[in-house]
C-alpha positions as CSV (number, residue, x, y, z in Angstrom):
1,X,201.8,-71.2,131.0
2,X,201.8,-72.1,127.3
3,X,204.0,-70.2,125.0
4,X,201.9,-68.5,122.3
5,X,201.5,-70.7,119.2
6,X,203.6,-69.7,116.2
7,X,201.7,-68.6,113.0
8,X,201.8,-72.0,111.3
9,X,201.1,-73.9,114.6
10,X,198.1,-71.6,115.1
11,X,196.9,-72.3,111.5
12,X,197.1,-76.1,112.2
13,X,195.5,-75.9,115.6
14,X,192.7,-73.7,114.3
15,X,191.7,-76.5,112.0
16,X,192.1,-79.2,114.7
17,X,189.9,-77.1,117.1
18,X,187.3,-76.2,114.4
19,X,186.9,-79.7,113.1
20,X,186.7,-81.1,116.6
21,X,187.6,-84.7,115.5
22,X,190.7,-86.7,114.9
23,X,192.5,-85.4,111.8
24,X,195.3,-86.5,109.5
25,X,198.3,-84.6,108.3
26,X,196.9,-85.0,104.7
27,X,193.5,-83.4,105.7
28,X,195.3,-80.4,107.3
29,X,197.7,-80.1,104.4
30,X,194.9,-80.1,101.8
31,X,193.0,-77.4,103.7
32,X,196.1,-75.2,104.3
33,X,197.0,-75.5,100.5
34,X,193.8,-73.6,99.8
35,X,195.6,-70.5,101.3
36,X,199.3,-71.1,100.7
37,X,201.8,-73.4,99.1
38,X,203.1,-75.8,101.8
39,X,204.7,-79.2,101.8
40,X,203.4,-82.3,103.4
41,X,206.6,-82.7,105.4
42,X,206.2,-79.2,106.8
43,X,202.7,-79.9,108.1
44,X,203.8,-83.3,109.4
45,X,206.7,-81.6,111.3
46,X,204.4,-79.0,112.8
47,X,201.9,-81.6,113.9
48,X,204.7,-83.7,115.4
49,X,206.0,-80.6,117.2
50,X,202.5,-79.9,118.6
51,X,202.3,-83.5,119.8
52,X,205.7,-83.1,121.5
53,X,204.5,-79.9,123.2
54,X,201.4,-81.6,124.4
55,X,198.8,-79.7,122.3
56,X,197.6,-82.8,120.4
57,X,197.5,-86.5,121.1
58,X,197.9,-89.0,118.3
59,X,196.9,-92.5,117.5
60,X,198.4,-94.6,114.8
61,X,196.1,-95.5,111.9
62,X,197.9,-97.7,109.4
63,X,201.1,-95.9,108.4
64,X,199.8,-92.5,109.5
65,X,198.5,-90.8,112.7
66,X,195.2,-89.2,113.6
67,X,195.7,-86.1,115.8
68,X,193.2,-84.8,118.4
69,X,193.3,-81.6,120.4
70,X,194.2,-82.0,124.1
71,X,192.7,-78.6,125.0
72,X,190.1,-76.2,123.6
73,X,190.8,-72.9,121.9
74,X,189.0,-71.2,124.8
75,X,191.3,-72.8,127.4
76,X,194.4,-71.7,125.4
77,X,193.1,-68.1,125.1
78,X,192.3,-68.0,128.8
79,X,195.7,-69.2,129.7
80,X,197.3,-66.5,127.5
81,X,195.1,-63.8,129.1
82,X,195.8,-65.1,132.6
83,X,199.6,-65.1,132.0
84,X,199.5,-61.5,130.5
85,X,197.4,-60.3,133.4
86,X,199.4,-62.0,136.1
87,X,202.7,-60.7,134.9
88,X,201.6,-57.1,135.1
89,X,203.0,-54.9,137.9
90,X,199.6,-53.3,138.3
91,X,196.9,-56.0,137.5
92,X,194.0,-53.6,138.2
93,X,195.3,-51.0,135.7
94,X,195.9,-53.8,133.2
95,X,192.3,-54.9,133.5
96,X,191.0,-51.4,133.2
97,X,193.0,-50.9,130.0
98,X,191.9,-54.3,128.7
99,X,188.3,-53.6,129.4
100,X,188.7,-50.2,127.6
101,X,189.7,-52.0,124.4
102,X,186.7,-54.3,124.4
103,X,183.7,-53.8,122.1
104,X,180.2,-53.6,123.6
105,X,179.6,-57.3,122.6
106,X,182.8,-58.3,124.3
107,X,181.8,-56.5,127.5
108,X,178.4,-58.2,127.5
109,X,180.2,-61.6,127.0
110,X,182.4,-60.6,130.0
111,X,179.3,-59.8,132.1
112,X,177.7,-63.2,131.2
113,X,180.9,-65.0,132.1
114,X,181.1,-63.3,135.5
115,X,177.5,-64.3,136.2
116,X,178.4,-67.9,135.4
117,X,181.5,-68.1,137.7
118,X,180.4,-65.7,140.5
119,X,178.5,-67.4,143.3
120,X,175.0,-66.3,143.9
121,X,174.5,-63.8,146.7
122,X,172.5,-65.3,149.6
123,X,169.2,-63.6,150.4
124,X,169.1,-61.8,153.7
125,X,167.3,-63.7,156.4
126,X,166.9,-63.4,160.2
127,X,167.9,-67.0,160.6
128,X,171.7,-67.8,160.4
129,X,171.1,-71.2,158.7
130,X,169.1,-69.6,155.9
131,X,172.0,-67.3,155.0
132,X,173.9,-70.2,153.4
133,X,173.9,-70.1,149.6
134,X,171.9,-72.8,147.9
135,X,173.8,-75.3,145.8
136,X,173.6,-74.6,142.0
137,X,170.9,-76.4,140.0
138,X,172.1,-79.8,138.6
139,X,174.0,-79.4,135.4
140,X,174.4,-75.6,135.6
141,X,177.9,-74.5,134.7
142,X,179.0,-77.9,133.5
143,X,179.9,-76.7,130.1
144,X,181.7,-73.7,131.5
145,X,184.3,-75.8,133.4
146,X,187.8,-74.6,132.4
147,X,189.7,-76.9,130.1
148,X,193.2,-78.2,130.6
149,X,196.1,-76.4,129.0
150,X,199.3,-78.0,128.0
151,X,202.3,-76.7,129.8
152,X,200.5,-76.4,133.1
């Protein structure tokens, strides 16, 4: 289970995830400086720490590095939710409380997600062979495959 990202780590990773391309320390620095005063060396240290923790990979480009996310924001969020849920002494109650906090839009997104991962119910048939579920159509669910998460 990944440890939750710190505030500055999250700010850096948010940019890496949003931009979805290899980024330099300078690019992240310039974007962060629109919100706060921050030194190049601070951003460089955070990005090096993220590399050491397995959140980003890096490739040398001249005297600098280009950093790329190893995992998606969705996979990171899912791992945090799974950890919180699995450590509960009453997982069902934790889920009920969590669902109670959700907006109508979030509950609809949850219904959609369950439909994606839940196997289709086979149709009733007098013949036993016909009761087997049909394989999913080609390509269905490919983009919903869970990502990898550092620390696992």
